[in-house]
VEXDREN-2710 file (C-alpha; in Angstrom, 1 decimal):
% VEXDREN-2710
k/r/px/py/pz
1/MET/-15.5/64.5/-4.7
2/LYS/-13.8/61.2/-4.0
3/ILE/-16.0/58.4/-2.5
4/MET/-13.3/55.9/-1.7
5/PHE/-9.8/56.5/-0.5
6/LYS/-6.7/54.3/-0.3
7/THR/-3.3/54.7/1.4
8/GLN/-0.5/55.6/-1.0
9/ALA/2.2/53.8/0.9
10/PRO/1.6/51.1/3.6
11/PRO/3.0/51.8/7.1
12/PRO/5.8/49.7/8.4
13/ALA/5.0/46.0/8.6
14/ILE/4.4/44.0/11.8
15/ALA/7.1/41.5/12.5
16/GLY/6.7/38.2/14.4
17/ASP/2.9/37.9/14.8
18/SER/0.8/36.5/11.9
19/THR/-2.4/36.9/13.9
20/LEU/-2.3/40.7/13.7
21/ARG/-3.3/42.9/10.7
22/VAL/-2.8/46.3/12.4
23/ARG/-1.0/47.5/15.5
24/PHE/-0.7/51.1/16.8
25/THR/1.3/52.4/19.7
26/GLU/1.0/55.8/21.5
27/LEU/-1.0/56.9/18.4
28/SER/-2.3/60.5/18.4
29/ALA/-4.1/62.3/15.6
30/GLY/-6.5/65.1/14.8
31/TYR/-6.9/68.2/12.8
32/PRO/-5.2/71.6/12.8
33/GLY/-5.8/73.1/16.2
34/ARG/-8.1/70.2/17.3
35/PRO/-6.4/67.0/18.6
36/VAL/-8.8/64.1/18.6
37/LEU/-7.0/60.8/19.4
38/HIS/-4.7/60.7/22.5
39/GLN/-1.9/58.1/22.7
40/LEU/-3.9/55.0/21.7
41/ASP/-2.3/51.5/22.1
42/GLY/-4.3/48.8/20.3
43/GLU/-4.3/46.1/17.7
44/ILE/-6.6/44.7/15.0
45/ARG/-6.6/40.9/14.7
46/ALA/-6.4/39.4/11.2
47/LEU/-9.3/37.6/9.8
48/ALA/-11.8/39.0/12.2
49/ILE/-14.5/41.7/12.5
50/THR/-13.4/44.5/14.9
51/ALA/-15.9/47.1/16.0
52/LEU/-14.8/50.6/17.0
53/VAL/-17.5/51.5/19.6
54/GLY/-18.2/54.8/21.3
55/PRO/-20.6/57.8/21.3
56/ASN/-20.5/60.5/18.7
57/GLY/-17.3/62.6/19.1
58/SER/-15.3/59.7/20.7
59/GLY/-12.8/59.5/17.8
60/LYS/-14.1/56.5/15.9
61/SER/-14.1/58.1/12.5
62/THR/-10.8/59.7/13.1
63/LEU/-9.2/56.4/14.0
64/LEU/-10.7/54.8/11.0
65/GLY/-9.3/57.5/8.8
66/VAL/-5.8/56.9/10.4
67/LEU/-6.1/53.2/9.7
68/ALA/-7.1/54.0/6.1
69/GLY/-4.2/56.4/5.6
70/VAL/-6.3/59.5/4.8
71/ILE/-5.4/61.1/8.2
72/GLN/-1.8/61.2/9.2
73/PRO/-0.9/60.6/12.9
74/THR/0.6/63.5/14.8
75/SER/2.6/61.1/16.9
76/GLY/3.0/57.4/17.7
77/GLU/3.4/54.4/15.5
78/LEU/1.1/52.5/13.1
79/ARG/2.1/49.2/11.6
80/HIS/0.3/47.0/9.0
81/ALA/0.8/43.4/8.2
82/GLY/1.0/42.7/4.4
83/ASP/1.5/45.1/1.6
84/ARG/-2.0/45.8/0.3
85/PRO/-3.5/49.1/1.2
86/PRO/-6.9/49.1/2.9
87/ALA/-10.2/49.8/1.3
88/PHE/-12.2/52.5/3.1
89/VAL/-16.0/52.8/2.9
90/PRO/-17.1/56.2/4.3
91/GLN/-20.5/57.0/5.8
92/ARG/-23.3/57.2/3.3
93/GLY/-23.9/60.9/4.3
94/ALA/-20.4/61.7/3.0
95/VAL/-21.5/60.9/-0.5
96/GLY/-23.6/63.7/-2.2
97/ASP/-27.0/62.9/-3.7
98/ALA/-26.2/65.2/-6.7
99/LEU/-23.1/63.3/-7.9
100/PRO/-23.9/62.2/-11.5
101/LEU/-22.8/58.6/-11.1
102/THR/-24.5/55.4/-11.8
103/VAL/-24.2/52.4/-9.5
104/ARG/-21.7/50.7/-11.8
105/GLN/-19.6/53.8/-12.2
106/THR/-19.5/54.1/-8.4
107/VAL/-18.3/50.5/-8.1
108/GLU/-15.8/51.0/-10.9
109/MET/-14.1/53.7/-8.9
110/GLY/-12.8/51.0/-6.7
111/ARG/-10.4/50.1/-9.5
112/TRP/-9.0/53.6/-9.8
113/GLY/-6.2/52.7/-7.4
114/GLU/-4.9/50.2/-10.1
115/ARG/-5.7/52.2/-13.2
116/GLY/-5.9/55.8/-12.2
117/PRO/-9.1/58.0/-12.4
118/TRP/-11.2/57.6/-15.6
119/ARG/-8.7/55.3/-17.2
120/ARG/-10.2/52.5/-19.4
121/LEU/-10.7/49.3/-17.3
122/THR/-9.3/46.0/-18.4
123/ARG/-11.3/42.9/-18.9
124/GLN/-10.1/41.7/-15.5
125/ASP/-11.1/45.0/-13.9
126/ARG/-14.6/44.6/-15.3
127/ALA/-14.9/41.1/-14.1
128/THR/-13.8/42.2/-10.6
129/VAL/-16.5/44.9/-10.7
130/ASP/-19.1/42.4/-11.9
131/THR/-18.2/40.0/-9.0
132/ALA/-18.5/42.8/-6.4
133/MET/-21.9/43.9/-7.7
134/GLU/-23.2/40.3/-7.8
135/ARG/-22.0/39.7/-4.3
136/LEU/-23.9/42.7/-3.0
137/GLY/-27.0/41.9/-5.0
138/ILE/-26.9/45.2/-7.0
139/THR/-26.3/44.0/-10.6
140/ASP/-29.9/45.0/-11.5
141/LEU/-29.2/48.5/-10.2
142/ALA/-26.2/49.1/-12.5
143/THR/-27.6/51.9/-14.5
144/ARG/-29.5/53.7/-11.6
145/GLN/-28.1/57.0/-10.4
146/LEU/-26.6/56.8/-6.9
147/GLY/-28.8/59.6/-5.7
148/GLU/-32.0/57.6/-6.6
149/LEU/-31.2/54.7/-4.3
150/SER/-32.5/53.8/-0.9
151/GLY/-30.2/54.0/2.0
152/GLY/-29.6/50.2/2.0
153/GLN/-29.0/50.1/-1.7
154/ARG/-26.5/53.0/-1.6
155/GLN/-24.6/51.3/1.3
156/ARG/-24.4/48.1/-0.7
157/ALA/-23.0/50.1/-3.7
158/LEU/-20.3/51.7/-1.5
159/ILE/-19.4/48.3/0.0
160/ALA/-19.2/46.8/-3.5
161/GLN/-16.8/49.7/-4.4
162/GLY/-14.7/48.6/-1.4
163/LEU/-14.7/45.0/-2.5
164/ALA/-13.6/46.0/-6.0
165/GLN/-10.4/47.2/-4.5
166/GLN/-9.5/43.6/-3.7
167/SER/-8.0/44.5/-0.3
168/ASP/-7.6/42.2/2.6
169/LEU/-8.5/45.0/5.0
170/LEU/-12.0/46.6/4.7
171/LEU/-12.7/49.7/6.8
172/LEU/-16.3/50.8/7.2
173/ASP/-17.7/54.0/8.9
174/GLU/-21.1/53.4/10.3
175/PRO/-22.2/50.9/7.6
176/THR/-25.6/50.1/9.1
177/THR/-26.7/53.5/10.5
178/GLY/-30.2/54.5/9.4
179/LEU/-30.9/51.2/7.7
180/ASP/-33.8/48.9/8.3
181/THR/-33.5/45.5/9.9
182/GLU/-33.3/43.5/6.7
183/ALA/-30.6/45.7/5.3
184/ARG/-28.6/45.6/8.5
185/GLU/-28.8/41.8/8.6
186/ARG/-27.8/41.5/5.0
187/ILE/-24.7/43.6/5.5
188/ALA/-23.8/41.7/8.7
189/ALA/-24.0/38.4/6.9
190/LEU/-21.8/39.7/4.1
191/LEU/-19.1/40.8/6.5
192/THR/-19.0/37.4/8.1
193/GLU/-18.6/35.8/4.6
194/LEU/-15.8/38.2/3.8
195/VAL/-13.9/37.2/6.9
196/ALA/-14.2/33.6/5.9
197/ASP/-12.8/34.5/2.5
198/GLY/-9.7/36.1/4.1
199/VAL/-10.7/39.7/4.6
200/THR/-10.1/41.6/7.9
201/VAL/-13.0/43.9/8.7
202/VAL/-13.1/47.0/10.9
203/GLN/-16.3/49.0/11.4
204/ALA/-16.9/52.1/13.4
205/THR/-20.3/51.9/14.9
206/HIS/-22.5/53.1/17.7
207/ASP/-25.0/50.2/16.9
208/LEU/-24.5/47.9/19.9
209/GLU/-26.2/45.0/18.1
210/ALA/-23.6/45.2/15.4
211/ALA/-20.8/45.6/18.0
212/ARG/-22.0/42.5/19.9
213/SER/-21.8/40.4/16.7
214/ALA/-18.2/41.4/16.1
215/ASP/-15.2/39.3/17.1
216/ALA/-13.5/42.1/19.0
217/CYS/-14.2/45.6/20.1
218/LEU/-12.2/48.7/20.8
219/LEU/-14.0/51.1/23.1
220/LEU/-13.4/54.9/22.6
221/ARG/-14.3/57.8/24.8
222/ASP/-13.2/61.4/24.2
223/GLY/-10.4/60.3/22.0
224/HIS/-9.0/57.7/24.5
225/LEU/-9.0/53.9/24.1
226/VAL/-10.7/52.8/27.3
227/GLY/-11.0/49.1/26.5
228/GLN/-10.4/46.3/24.0
229/GLY/-11.3/42.7/23.8
230/ARG/-14.3/40.4/23.2
231/PRO/-17.7/42.1/23.1
232/GLU/-19.2/39.9/25.7
233/GLN/-16.5/41.0/28.1
234/LEU/-16.6/44.7/27.2
235/LEU/-20.1/45.6/26.4
236/THR/-21.5/45.2/29.8
237/PRO/-24.2/47.6/31.3
238/SER/-21.7/49.1/33.7
239/THR/-19.0/49.7/31.1
240/LEU/-21.5/51.1/28.6
241/ALA/-22.9/53.5/31.2
242/GLN/-19.4/54.8/31.8
243/ILE/-18.7/55.2/28.1
244/TRP/-21.9/57.1/27.3
245/GLN/-22.1/59.2/30.4
246/PRO/-21.5/63.0/30.0
247/ALA/-17.8/64.0/30.3
END
């Protein structure tokens, strides 16, 4: 079972706007016999935190999968700025407790895109892994089995795996769901630091506190993009009531 995925070939580049990292136009996607996203038009600003916000089933994870390159659009256009594939951190629940992996082995998988699965890492690869683990504060957990960790520890290990890919676009699916306040705050602070270091962050979330701390939001409902912009403009009581009301 793979924990981290990367695009094999980046989509066409964005021309003429250095402030954008991703743009999609009339984007539709889904699964065999089950369309999920319906002609979305939107953009992801570079060097910012963007929150994909909406109730369960709104299409957040599917859109994140399309941005990561693991789900192919059925129609429309997706363009990326730059030539580095994104790093994708899935939900903690997608990673089985029974996987016989240590924390360090989990983070090392972030270098597989460069070396191939189970290939010997170079000195530079090991240094990259060390740096990612230090940044997430999990160096002392290196030999622990992934299944032995708390929710917050496991999430930090998965984010460290994403950092080890050295991408400038980090995609996270519900990174703070089920975590305690301290763990949520630690991850939020890290994401802010990453943006300052030149990384664009996109997180799918139904945590309104996390969404309000983002730089921009994309609001999804029933596979449609119903709003995009600053959280203080979008996350109003009236708008949220419309997003979360029954279809």
